[in-house]
C-alpha positions in Angstrom: -27.3 4.0 3.0 -26.8 1.7 0.0 -23.9 2.5 -2.3 -24.4 1.9 -6.0 -20.8 2.2 -7.3 -20.1 3.1 -10.9 -17.1 3.2 -13.2 -15.7 6.6 -14.0 -14.8 6.8 -17.7 -14.1 9.9 -19.8 -15.4 12.2 -17.1 -18.7 10.4 -16.7 -20.1 7.9 -14.2 -21.3 4.7 -16.1 -22.4 1.2 -15.4 -21.2 -1.9 -17.3 -20.8 -5.6 -16.5 -22.6 -7.7 -13.9 -22.8 -6.3 -10.4 -21.2 -7.8 -7.3 -22.1 -7.1 -3.6 -19.9 -5.0 -1.4 -19.7 -6.0 2.3 -18.9 -4.2 5.5 -16.2 -6.2 7.2 -17.4 -5.1 10.7 -20.9 -6.5 10.4 -21.1 -8.6 7.3 -23.9 -6.4 6.0 -24.2 -5.6 2.3 -23.3 -1.9 1.7 -24.3 -1.9 -1.9 -23.0 -3.2 -5.2 -20.3 -2.4 -7.7 -19.9 -3.2 -11.4 -17.7 -6.0 -12.6 -15.9 -4.3 -15.5 -15.0 -6.3 -18.5 -13.2 -5.9 -21.8 -15.6 -3.3 -23.0 -15.2 -1.0 -20.0 -11.4 -1.4 -19.9 -11.2 -0.6 -23.7 -13.4 2.5 -23.2 -11.3 3.7 -20.2 -8.0 3.1 -21.9 -9.2 4.8 -25.1 -10.4 7.8 -23.1 -7.0 8.0 -21.3 -5.2 7.6 -24.6 -7.1 10.5 -26.2 -6.8 12.7 -23.1 -3.0 12.1 -23.0 -2.5 14.1 -26.2 -3.5 17.3 -24.5 -2.7 16.5 -20.8 0.9 15.6 -21.6 1.4 19.0 -23.2 -0.4 20.9 -20.5 2.1 23.2 -18.6 3.2 21.7 -15.3 2.1 24.9 -13.6 -1.4 24.4 -15.0 -1.4 20.7 -14.0 -0.3 21.8 -10.5 -3.2 24.1 -10.2 -5.8 21.4 -11.2 -4.2 18.8 -9.0 -3.9 21.1 -6.0 -7.6 21.8 -6.4 -8.1 18.0 -6.3 -6.0 17.7 -3.1 -7.8 20.6 -1.4 -11.2 18.9 -2.1 -9.9 15.6 -0.6 -9.1 17.6 2.5 -12.6 19.2 2.4 -14.2 15.8 2.2 -11.9 14.2 4.8 -14.6 13.3 7.3 -16.6 11.5 4.7 -13.6 9.8 3.3 -12.5 8.6 6.8 -15.9 6.9 7.2 -15.8 5.4 3.7 -12.3 4.0 4.3 -13.6 2.3 7.5 -16.6 0.9 5.6 -14.3 -0.4 2.9 -11.6 -1.9 5.1 -13.0 -2.4 8.6 -10.1 -0.4 10.1 -10.8 1.7 13.2 -11.9 5.2 12.3 -9.4 6.6 14.8 -6.6 5.3 12.4 -8.2 7.3 9.6 -7.3 10.4 11.5 -6.6 13.8 10.0 -3.1 12.7 9.6 -4.0 9.7 7.4 -6.3 11.8 5.2 -3.8 14.6 5.0 -1.3 12.1 3.7 -3.9 10.9 1.1 -4.2 14.6 -0.1 -0.5 15.3 0.2 0.2 12.4 -2.2 -1.5 14.6 -4.8 -0.3 18.0 -3.8 3.3 17.1 -3.2 3.8 15.7 -6.7 1.8 18.6 -8.2 4.4 21.0 -6.7 7.4 18.8 -7.2 7.0 18.5 -10.9 7.3 22.3 -11.4 10.7 22.4 -9.6 12.6 19.7 -11.4 15.5 20.5 -13.8 17.3 18.6 -16.4 20.9 17.4 -17.2 23.4 18.6 -19.8 26.6 16.9 -21.1 28.9 19.3 -23.0 31.3 17.5 -25.4 34.9 18.6 -26.2 34.3 18.4 -29.9 31.7 21.1 -30.3 28.4 19.5 -29.2 26.2 19.6 -26.2 23.6 17.1 -25.1 20.7 17.9 -22.9 18.0 15.6 -21.5 14.3 16.1 -21.5 11.8 14.2 -19.5 8.5 13.4 -21.1 5.3 11.6 -19.9 5.1 8.0 -20.8 1.4 7.4 -21.7 -1.5 5.6 -20.2 -0.8 4.3 -16.7 -2.6 1.3 -15.2 -2.8 1.6 -11.5 -3.7 -1.5 -9.6 -4.3 -1.0 -5.8 -4.9 -3.3 -2.8 -7.6 -3.5 -0.3 -5.7 -2.8 2.9 -5.0 1.0 2.7 -6.9 1.8 -0.5 -7.1 5.6 -0.3 -3.5 6.0 0.7 -2.1 3.8 -2.1 -4.5 5.1 -4.7 -3.4 8.7 -4.4 0.2 7.5 -3.9 0.0 6.4 -7.5 -2.4 8.8 -9.0 -0.4 11.9 -7.8 2.9 11.3 -9.5 1.3 9.7 -12.6 -0.8 12.7 -13.4 1.7 15.3 -12.2 4.3 14.1 -14.7 1.7 14.3 -17.5 0.5 10.7 -17.8 -3.2 9.7 -17.9 -4.6 7.1 -15.6 -6.9 4.1 -15.4 -7.3 3.0 -11.8 -8.5 -0.5 -10.9 -9.2 -0.7 -7.1 -9.4 -4.0 -5.2 -12.9 -5.6 -5.6 -13.3 -5.8 -1.8 -12.9 -2.0 -1.4 -14.5 -0.1 -4.3 -16.1 2.8 -2.3 -13.1 5.0 -1.8 -12.0 5.0 -5.4 -15.6 5.8 -6.4 -15.6 8.8 -4.0 -12.2 9.9 -5.3 -13.6 9.9 -8.8 -16.5 12.2 -7.6 -13.9 14.5 -6.1 -11.9 14.5 -9.3 -15.0 15.5 -11.2 -15.7 18.3 -8.7 -12.1 19.4 -9.2 -12.7 19.7 -12.9 -10.0 17.2 -14.0 -10.3 17.1 -17.8 -12.4 14.1 -19.1 -10.3 11.0 -19.7 -7.3 12.1 -17.6 -8.4 10.0 -14.6 -10.6 6.9 -15.1 -11.7 4.2 -12.7 -12.8 0.7 -13.7 -14.1 -1.6 -11.0 -13.9 -5.4 -11.2 -11.9 -8.5 -10.3 -8.5 -9.7 -11.5 -8.3 -12.8 -13.7 -10.5 -12.7 -16.8 -11.9 -9.4 -15.6 -10.9 -5.8 -15.4 -7.5 -6.4 -13.9 -6.3 -8.8 -16.5 -7.8 -6.8 -19.4 -6.1 -3.7 -18.2 -2.7 -5.1 -17.6 -2.7 -6.8 -21.0 -4.1 -3.9 -23.0 -1.6 -2.9 -25.8 -2.2 0.8 -25.2 -1.3 0.7 -21.5 2.4 1.8 -21.3 3.2 1.3 -17.6 1.7 -0.6 -14.7 2.1 0.4 -11.0 0.9 -2.5 -8.8 0.7 -3.0 -5.1 -0.5 -6.4 -3.9 0.4 -10.0 -3.5 3.7 -11.3 -4.9 2.0 -14.1 -7.0 -0.3 -11.6 -8.6 2.7 -9.4 -9.5 4.3 -12.3 -11.2 1.2 -13.0 -13.2 0.9 -9.3 -14.3 4.5 -9.3 -15.4 4.1 -12.4 -17.5 0.9 -11.1 -19.0 2.4 -7.8 -20.0 5.7 -9.0 -21.4 4.3 -9.2 -25.0 3.8 -5.4 -25.0 6.9 -4.5 -23.1 5.2 -2.6 -20.3 7.1 -0.7 -17.7 6.5 -2.0 -14.1 6.6 -0.7 -10.6 5.7 -3.5 -8.1 5.3 -3.2 -4.3 4.5 -6.7 -3.1 4.5 -8.7 0.1 6.5 -8.4 3.2 7.6 -10.1 6.4 9.3 -7.4 8.4 11.7 -8.0 11.2 11.5 -5.9 14.3 14.9 -6.3 16.1 15.0 -5.2 19.8 18.4 -5.1 21.4 18.9 -5.2 25.2 19.8 -1.5 25.4 16.5 -0.4 23.7 14.1 1.9 25.6 11.7 -1.0 26.5 8.6 1.1 27.1 9.0 2.7 23.6 10.0 -0.6 22.1 6.7 -2.2 23.3 4.6 0.6 21.8 6.4 0.4 18.5 6.1 -3.4 18.4 2.4 -3.1 19.1 1.9 -0.6 16.3 4.1 -2.5 13.9 2.3 -5.7 14.5 -1.4 -4.7 14.8 -1.9 -1.5 12.8 -4.7 -2.0 10.3 -5.4 -5.4 11.9 -1.9 -6.5 10.8 -3.1 -6.4 7.2 -0.1 -4.3 6.2 2.8 -5.3 4.0 5.1 -3.2 6.2 4.0 -5.0 9.4 6.7 -5.9 11.8 5.4 -9.4 12.1 8.6 -11.0 13.3 9.9 -9.6 16.7 13.4 -10.6 17.6 14.4 -9.8 21.2 17.9 -10.1 22.7 17.9 -13.0 25.1 18.9 -10.9 28.2 15.5 -9.0 28.0 13.4 -11.5 26.2 11.4 -12.8 29.2 10.6 -9.3 30.5 9.7 -8.0 27.0 7.5 -10.9 26.1 5.7 -10.8 29.4 5.0 -7.1 29.1 4.1 -7.4 25.4 1.5 -10.1 26.1 -0.1 -7.9 28.7 -0.1 -5.0 26.3 -1.7 -7.2 23.6 -4.4 -8.3 25.9 -5.5 -4.7 26.5 -6.0 -3.9 22.8 -9.6 -3.0 22.3 -11.1 -5.0 19.4 -14.5 -3.5 18.7 -16.8 -1.5 16.4 -14.4 0.3 14.0 -16.7 3.3 14.0 -16.1 3.8 17.8 -13.2 6.3 18.2 -11.9 4.3 21.2 -11.5 1.0 19.2 -7.9 0.1 18.6 -8.4 -2.9 16.2 -11.2 -3.5 13.8 -12.4 -6.3 11.6 -10.4 -8.3 9.0 -11.4 -7.6 5.4 -13.5 -10.7 4.6 -14.5 -14.1 6.1 -12.3 -16.1 3.7 -9.3 -13.9 4.7 -10.1 -14.5 8.4 -10.2 -18.2 7.8 -6.8 -18.0 6.0 -5.2 -16.1 8.9 -6.7 -18.6 11.5 -5.3 -21.3 9.3 -1.8 -20.0 9.7 -2.3 -20.0 13.5 -3.6 -23.6 13.5 -0.7 -24.7 11.3 1.7 -23.1 13.7 0.2 -25.0 16.6 0.5 -28.2 14.7 4.1 -27.4 14.0 4.7 -27.1 17.8 4.7 -23.3 18.1 3.2 -22.0 21.3 0.4 -19.4 21.1 1.2 -17.0 23.9 -2.0 -14.9 23.6 -5.0 -14.8 21.2 -5.1 -17.2 18.2 -8.9 -17.3 18.1 -11.8 -15.8 16.2 -13.6 -13.2 18.3 -17.4 -13.0 18.2 -18.6 -9.6 19.3 -22.2 -8.9 20.4 -25.2 -7.5 18.5 -24.8 -6.2 15.0 -21.1 -7.0 15.1 -21.6 -10.7 15.6 -21.2 -11.4 11.9 -18.0 -9.3 11.5 -14.6 -10.8 10.8 -12.9 -10.2 14.2 -9.9 -11.9 15.6 -8.0 -11.7 18.8 -4.5 -10.1 18.4 -2.1 -13.0 18.5 1.5 -13.5 19.7 3.3 -16.8 18.9 6.7 -18.0 20.2 8.5 -19.4 17.2 12.0 -20.2 15.8 13.4 -18.1 13.1 13.1 -20.9 10.5 9.5 -22.0 11.5 6.9 -21.6 8.7 5.0 -19.0 10.7 8.2 -16.9 10.6 8.6 -17.2 6.9 5.2 -16.8 5.3 3.3 -13.6 5.0 0.2 -14.0 7.2 -1.3 -10.5 6.6 -3.3 -10.5 9.8 -3.0 -9.7 13.6 -0.4 -12.4 14.2 3.2 -11.7 15.4 6.0 -14.0 16.4 8.6 -13.5 19.1 12.0 -15.1 19.0 15.0 -14.7 21.3 18.5 -14.0 19.8 22.1 -13.8 21.3 24.2 -11.8 18.9 24.0 -9.1 16.4 25.4 -11.3 13.6 22.9 -14.0 14.3 19.8 -11.7 14.2 20.9 -10.0 11.0 21.1 -13.5 9.3 17.7 -14.4 10.7 16.1 -11.1 9.7 17.3 -11.6 6.1 16.2 -15.2 6.1 13.0 -14.8 4.2 12.2 -14.4 0.5 10.8 -10.9 1.3 12.7 -7.6 1.6 10.3 -4.7 2.1 11.0 -3.2 5.5 12.4 -3.7 9.0 12.7 -2.0 12.4 15.9 -1.7 14.6 15.5 -0.6 18.2 18.6 0.3 20.2 20.2 3.2 21.9 23.7 2.4 20.4 23.9 4.7 17.4 26.8 2.8 15.7 24.9 -0.5 16.1 21.8 1.1 14.6 23.5 2.2 11.5 25.5 -1.0 11.2 22.4 -3.3 11.5 20.2 -1.1 9.3 22.7 -1.2 6.5 23.0 -5.0 6.7 19.3 -5.6 6.4 18.2 -6.6 2.9 15.1 -4.5 2.7 13.9 -1.3 1.0 13.2 0.6 4.2 14.6 0.5 7.8 13.1 2.4 10.7 15.3 3.0 13.7 13.4 3.4 17.0 10.1 4.0 15.2 7.8 2.6 12.6 5.9 3.8 9.5 7.3 7.3 9.3 7.1 8.4 5.7 8.7 11.2 3.7 7.3 11.6 0.2 10.8 12.5 -1.1 12.5 9.2 -0.2 12.5 5.9 -2.2 9.8 3.4 -1.2 9.7 -0.2 -2.4 11.2 -3.6 -1.8 13.8 -6.0 -2.9 13.8 -9.8 -3.5 10.1 -11.0 -3.7 8.8 -7.7 -2.2 8.9 -5.7 -5.4 10.6 -4.1 -8.4 11.6 -0.4 -8.5 11.1 2.5 -6.1 8.5 5.3 -6.0 8.6 8.6 -4.1 10.2 12.0 -5.1 12.5 11.8 -8.0 12.3 7.9 -7.9 8.7 8.3 -9.1 9.9 10.7 -11.8 12.2 7.9 -13.1 9.2 5.6 -13.4 6.6 8.0 -14.7 8.8 9.8 -17.3 10.6 8.9 -20.5 14.0 10.3 -21.2 14.9 12.0 -24.5 18.5 13.0 -25.2 19.0 15.9 -27.7 22.5 16.4 -29.2 23.1 19.9 -30.5 26.0 20.9 -32.8 27.2 24.3 -31.4 
């Protein structure tokens, strides 16, 4: 099947701009084409969103909830097709696009649709005969820029709260993964979202849809997930029109394993944290620190576990790791491994491109890789964004906290120990937005999500999303 992706503007599917080819990471075959939106398409989408905002922002939250829950229910109805499309887009094993993943994609919509009907307000009585009360109002047109690694999850993570709080949306998905956003637009149309409320413009970044969208004067707020340097560019570009930003950027997560941890559990958590989604995950626990007394045992068993990971056809339900997103990204990741070797780091397992037989021979496969490295080595500091994890022994709690915090990133981390006091103490000392204790990638839509330092600006989730997607108005009344 060949996919001919289109923009979705003002409730209609339209073409516009030159077309670029869309590739399947697992085989290198061309899946179809997508339009490279330019200034004209962005202008049309933003204008449609601006016009739709006038009515959508005044629509009762209970009515918006009804429409958005219909959207979420249809995502659930199409979950099998969406699971396949996500694998075609990303190259991730279809087993990871399980019902749980697609349920979360839908829940991102339904959670905020319900949440917005239950929020209250604040009041501040004054002693001199006045009372203030605070209203929350939608902000305007939201530009949502999403990455290629978990596209459906992060697209609805932004679409849900933006629309629920009464804003209108122009979504720009990553150029490597346009299929999922195109399908979401079809589902939105089936759900009867009013024209202009939700728009999708495909294209690239610089001098293309991404740049035109983030510099458009009628875009009021930008939610972006992606590379740190791109976030810096977006922020500079939007300064002239004082846009509001929420950025979730890169990461270099530490996974700290103390000697009293449940080793069997720690191994499985480390495997998941390092190799989920081929390691193409900003939350990845790509630096494993192991207390010295158990280091040799842990590393030996982790190498054996890594060797058993089944790298194969992502459409095979038994496959544990699929293909990297693109040949140039595979080369980039292999380049990090080569540089680590030149720096004197030892590759304990993997480190090479993997050529699979038959139709998979042109896919972007790589062996899951474990490298022994010091905490200040380059491979421990830079975000690789691939199936590469480092292992480093440590002696003391104080030492490993300093090492864990020793990168420019601050998105997430993992602490593994049976000592409850130590778990709380170390988690609080880590300079990251999220810490998991004895687990990885457990998400609650009510809690804040985001990073510090070069990992982002702001938080989203629950009422933290409300802070970003609403404007405050204080009304002072003489009694």
